[in-house]
N, C-alpha and C positions, 0 to 999 in steps of 0.2 A: 306328843311326838318328841323324841329325844333330839335336842339340838347338838350340833357339833361342839359347841363350847362346853356344854355340860359333860359330854363325852370326854373332852380334853381334861376337864377338872377331875373326873374320876380316874382317868389314866394317870394323871400326875400324882394324885393321892395314892395310887396303887404302887408307884415305883418302889418305895421302901420295902414293900412285902414281895413284889415280883423280883426285885434285884436286891436281896438283903445284904447288908454290910454296915460298917460303922457309920457312914454318912454319905451325903451327896447333895447335888443341886441340879436344877434344870430350869431352862427358860424357853419360851416359845414366843416368837414375834411374827406379826403380820403387818404389812404396809409400814414397816418401821416402828410400829407400836408394840408394846409389851402386852401379850395376852396372858402370860403366866410367868411367874418368877418365884421360885420356891426352893428352899434348902431345908434339910432335915438331918437329924443325928449329930454326929460328933466329928469335928476336924481332928481332934485328938482325944480318943476315948479314955486313955489313962489319966490325962490332965483335965478331962471334962471340959474341953474347949468346944463350944458349939460350932457346927458347920453352918456358915451364913453366906449370903451372896457376896460378902467381902472377903471370905476366906481365900487365901492364896493357894493356888493349885498348880501342879505340874501338868502342863498341857502336852508335854512330850512331843509326839510327831506332828501335832497340829502346827508346831513351829515351822515346818517346812514351807508352808505357803507364805509365811512372813519373810523367810530367808529369800525366797524367790521374788517376793515383792520388793525387797531391798535391791536385789539385782536389777530388776526392771526400772526401779526408780533412779538408781545411780547410773545405770548403763542401759539405755533403751534398746541398744543392739547388743545382747549378751555375747555374741560371737567375738567381740573384741577381747574377751577374757579367755579365749581358747588357748592362747600361748601360756597363760598363767596356769591353766590346768595341766598342760604338758610338762611345765617346769616342776610341778609338784609330784610327778611320777617319773623320776629320773631313770629308773631301771626298766620301764615298760618297753617291751619289744613290739614293734608294729604300730598300727594306728592308735592314736590317743583319742579318748572321747572329748567332745567340746562342752562348753558351758551349758548349752541347751540340752545336751544328752544328760548332764547331771540334773538339771531342773526337772526332766521328764522321767527319771529313773530308767534311762535307756543307755547308760554308760558302758555296761558290760563288766564293770568292776565287781569283784566279790565283796560282799558286805563285811566290814571290818570287825563287827562284833561276832559274826560267825567265824571268821578267820582267827580271831583271838582265841576261840575254843581249841582250834588246831594247834595253837601255840601253847596249850596247856593251862589257859587261864581258869582258875576256879570261879564259880558263878559270882561269889561275893568279893572277888579281888579288886583292888584299885585299878582304874583304867583312866588315865589322865592324858594330858597333852603329849608327854613323852612317849607313852605307849601307842597312842593314836598315830603320832607322826611316824614311828618306826614301822607300824603295820602298813600304813598307806604308802610310804616311800619305798617299801620293799616289794611293791606290786611289779611283777614281771610279765604277766599275761592277763588277758581278759577271758571271760567265759562265754562271750558272744561279741559279734562285731557291733560297734557303737551304732545306735539307731535302729537296729534290726529287731530287737526284742525288748521286753520289759522285765526288770527284776528289782525288787525293793532293796535299796542300798543306802544305808544311813550316811556313810561318809561322802556321798555325792553332795550333801547339803553342808556337811562340815567343811569340805573343800571350798565351797562357795563362800561361806562366812569367813574363812581364813583369807581368801583372795580379796574379799571386800575390805577387810581390815588393812591388808597390805596396800591395796590400791588407794584407799581414801585417807590412810593415816589416822583413822579413828577406830575405837573399839566397836565390836559388834553390838555391845550393850548401848553405846551412845547412838549408833546408827538406828537401832530399833526405836529408841526413845524419840529422836528428833524427826525421823522420816516416816514413822508409822504410828507409834503410840500417842504422841501429842496430837497428831492430825485427826486420829480416830477417837480421841477422848478416853483412851485406856489409861486412866490415871494411876493405877497401882501395878500395872503390868511391868515386868522386868525380866532380865536374863538370869534365870535360876540355874546356872551352870553346874553347881555342885549338888549332886543328887542325895547327899547324906541327910540334909535337913532343910526345912523351909523356915524363913525368919519369923513367921507368926506361930510356929508350932504345929501347923497342919501335918498330919502323918498319913502315910499310905500303908494299907494292911493286906497281908496275905491270909488265906484260909477260907473257911466256909462257916455258915451259920451252924451247921451240924457239928463240925469239928472245932470251931472256935477260930478267932482271928488273932494274928500277931503282927506287930510292926515289921514291915519289910525292910531288909537291909540292902541298900544300894550304895555303890561307891564309884559310879561312873561320872566323869566330867564331860559334859557335852555342850555344844554351842548351836550352830545353825541347823543341826539335825533334829534336836529335841529339847532345846534349853528354855523355851518360853515358860515363864511363871505368870499366871493371871488369875483373877477372880472371876466368878460368874458375872459380876457387873462389868468387868473389863470386856468379857466376851460379848455381852449384850451391846456394849458400845461398838464393838467391831461389826456386829450384825447390823446395827443401825447405820453405821458408816457405809456398809455395802449397799443398803437400800437407798440411802440418800444420794449415792453417786451412780445409781443403776443405769441412768440414761446417758452417761458420759462414756463413749467408747474408749477414751484415753484414761479413764479412772483405773486405779490399781486393780480392783477386783475384776473389772471388765477384761483387763489384759491377762490376769491370772487364769481366768476361766475360759479364755478363747480356745477354739478347737486346736488339737495337737495331733500329729500323724507320726507314723513310723517311716523309715527311709523308703519303704516300698509304696508309700501313699495311703496305707490302711489307717483308719482312725484309731487313735490311741486313747484308752480310757483313763489315762493318768497324765498330768502335765502341770508344771509349775507348782508342785507340792499339793495338788488337788486331785482327788478322784472324781471321775465323771461317770455317772451311772443313771439308771432310770428306775424309779419306784412309783407304783400306782399310775403308770403311764406318763409320768412327768420327768423331764430331765432334772438331775440333781448334781450339785457339786458339794464336796465336803471332804473331811478327813477325820480319822481317829487318832488317838494317842494312847500309849500304854508304856508303863514301866511296872516292875513288880510293886504292887500296892496301889497303882494308879490307872484309871481308865477314863478316857474322855472321848467325846464325839461331837462334831458340829456338822450341820448340813444346811444347804440353802436351796430353795426351790424358786428359781427366778420367775417362772410363769405365774406363781401364786404370791410372790413376794413374801414367802414364809422362810423363817430361820428357826432351827432347833439346836439347843446346846444341852449336853448332858455331861455331868462330872460325877464320878464315883471315886472315893478314896479306898477302893477295894477292887477286886478283879471281876466283877460282874460285867456283862456285855453291854457297854454304853451305846454301841451302834444299834443293837436290838431295842434298847429303851428309846432311843431317838426315833426309830421307825414306828414304834408303838404310839408315841406322842403325835407324830405326823399323821398316822392313820386315823387317830381319834379326831384330829382337827379337820381332816379332809372328809371324814365320814366314810372312810374306806375300811375294808377288812384285809388283814394280812393273810395271804394264801396259805392254806394248810396242805402239806404234801399228801399224796395218796400212799397208803401203806398196805393196800390189799392186793397189789399186783404180785404175781409170782416172781421168785428170785430168778434173775437171768442166768443163762448157761455160760456166760463169759467171765464169771468170777474166777479169780486166781492171781498169780504173781506174774509181773511183766517187767521189762526194762524199756524205758523211754530212750530211743536211740540218740537223740541230739544231746541231751543232758547227761546220759549215762546213769540216770537215777532209777531206782526201783519204784514200781507202781504196784501196790498191793490192793486188791479189790475184794471186798467181802460185804456181808450184810450186817447192819446194826439197827435195831429198832425199826424194821420195815423199810429202811432206806439203804442205798448203796453207800458204802464207806470207801473212800479213796485215800490211801496214805501215799502221798507223793510230795507235797510241799512241806512247809514247816509245821503244819498241823493237819490232822485228819479232816477231810471234807465230807459232808453228808450230801449226797446227790439224790434227787427225787426221780423215781422210776417214771417213765413215760409210756403211753400206749404203743409207741412205735418200737419199743425194745431198747431205747436209749435211756440214759440217766443224766440229769444235769442240775446245775444250781444257778444258772444265769452267768456265772463266771467260768465254769468248767463243764465239759460235756464228755461223756463216754458213749460212743456209738458203734454198734457192731456193723460190719460191712462184709462183703463177699471175701475180701482179702484179709480180714482180721478185725481186731478191736482198735478204734481210733480214739485218741485223746485230743480234744479241742480245747485250747485255752486262749480265746480271742483277746483277752486283756494283755496277753504276752505276745500276741502276733504269732502264735505257734499252733501247729496241728501236725500230728504224727501218728503213724501206725505203731502200736506197742508190740514189742517182741516178747512172746511167751517165755517165761523163766521157770520151768517146771523141773522137778527131779531132786534127788538128794545131793547135798553138798558135803564134800570131803572135809575132814577136820584137821588135816596136816598143815595148818596155817600158822602155827606158833612162830614167833620171831619178831625181830625189830625191822621196821621199814622207815626209810628216810625220804622226805620230800625236799629235793634240792632247791626248789623255788622258794619254799618257806624257811628252809633251814630248821625243820621241825621233824619230830618222829612220832610214829604210831607203834605201840607195842601190843602184840597179840599173845595171850598166854592161855595154855590149856591148864585149868585149875581143877583137877579132880574130874576130868571128863567134860567140863563145860568151858567154852571159849569166852574169854573176856578181852576187852581192848581199852586202851587209854592213850591220850595224846600228851606230848611234852614239847616244850620249846622255851623261848625266852621269857614267857609269862608264867611259867611254872609247870606243874605236873597235875593233870586231871585225874579224877578217880577212875578206877576200872569199872567198866560197864559190861553187862552180859550181852553177848552178840546173839542175834536171832537169824536163823537161816531163811533165805528167800528162795534160792535155787542153786544149781551147780556153781560153786565158787562165788556165790553172791550172798552177802550177809548184810545186816544192818546193825549199826552201833547207835544206841539212843543218846540223845543230848536234850533231855527234857527241860533244862534250865540254861540260861545264858546270862551275859551281863545285862542285856535288855530284857524286857518282859517276854517278847516272843522268842521261843527257843529256835535253834537251827532245826530241831526235829530229829529225825533219824538220818544218820550219815549212811549212805550206801557204800559198802566196801566190795568192790569187784576185783577179785584176785585173778591173776593171770599166770600161766605156767610156761616154762621153756619146752624145748623139744623132748626133754627127758621126762617131762611130767612134774618137775619140781616147781613149786611156786617161786616166781622171780620178782613180782611186783603186785601192787594193789592200787587201783584208782579209787580215790575218796571224793565224795561230793554230797552236797545237800542242795536244796533249791536256791539258797542264798550264796552258795560257794561251790562251784562245780568243777569237775575234771582236773583234779590235782593228783599227780602221779607220785607214788612212793615206791622206791626200790628196796628190795629186801637186803639188809646188811648183816643179818645175824639171826 
């Protein structure tokens, strides 16, 4: 009979082939003890530096839980920082988010790396303190009321780290070292704010096994949103610290993983820089991290006292790898979607009314594909005629097709968006809120669009029609790993039928109005 541990050994040994790339590392712990600790390949393939458990790694958004941990450690009641948040948004009209809204990604702010693309930032352009401060301070509106919805916003955590520095008079790097790293035994962890290079030469890679890998170019400067640098051994120490303090309700991770709600009392699946989900019938907390060339994921199963950490210095799916290792240890099988159900009759193009974003629904490889967020989602068909992924559900009803996204505290009936789109859209459009422009050009019978602003001029991208006066403009790359995805361009006309404005939005930055100026 196959034992769970031997399954784990095989799953671990299979990672380099299942998730091919220059190198990686993984660890699995139970009851605070290491069951598996393994690294393979190259931290730097050109210089032939091996990837080891001591290789320094960009943990990226895994940082967010550490930022929130510092907030809770220094200010047990984070609401005392609410005035500090308001002071850093001097132009914001209306209600400002509080510190807890930032911790829980419920602020209503538009993500600054997405907004940077509207300011014309090329994907490889420098983005440091000056650029970040200007984008954040220029905020004039929110795209939802604080506490009412969830949306992933990196500057929530940058604001928190900036406020911590100002309040304590100490650098964010010093705070991390004295208040978390030293206590948890994370000896080589540090603030790796500059994404251009790691001090030990570890490199991140873009590409595929088939097409080849190349070193990824990053020029972002980040802090509380994604600046953690740590080795696999450092992350093992963090997981052991979590287990050692598991029975103390005042311990840092106990407080970080406490239940969180939205303003209407509904349970929120994200809080204090941690996602809350269920896998194999067990509650899990964790977070992933990504930048071009870097993918990481850590998860913790409190009922089993299990932790899993996966690091890839390439763009394979670290979350999927972590779940594979967890399934092997638990003796579980990851569910396989049914692909033999007929295609539903509600495929097509829609507008989601609250966000104003397009929702395009079709079939891909026997599953329903939804293009709505920053990347396409694959939803499994269900016998009742719906399709879902656990995070998103499309369900037909008597009054139309409904989109349920419980992780965002949102459910809405989609508005069909069918028909031909006119092409008399060429011109310049200006967003007063951003002081930025969108230009649409008819280039030989094909429409292209591009953004410009204080960060530069983006390249022109081919627009795709969705429905009457609704188009999408792709943004497949951004300063961060995850792109904004497709921007929805919803054009509006005056009483004479002439296009007068366009509303621009993506999941990370919605409802921005551009007036036609030429």
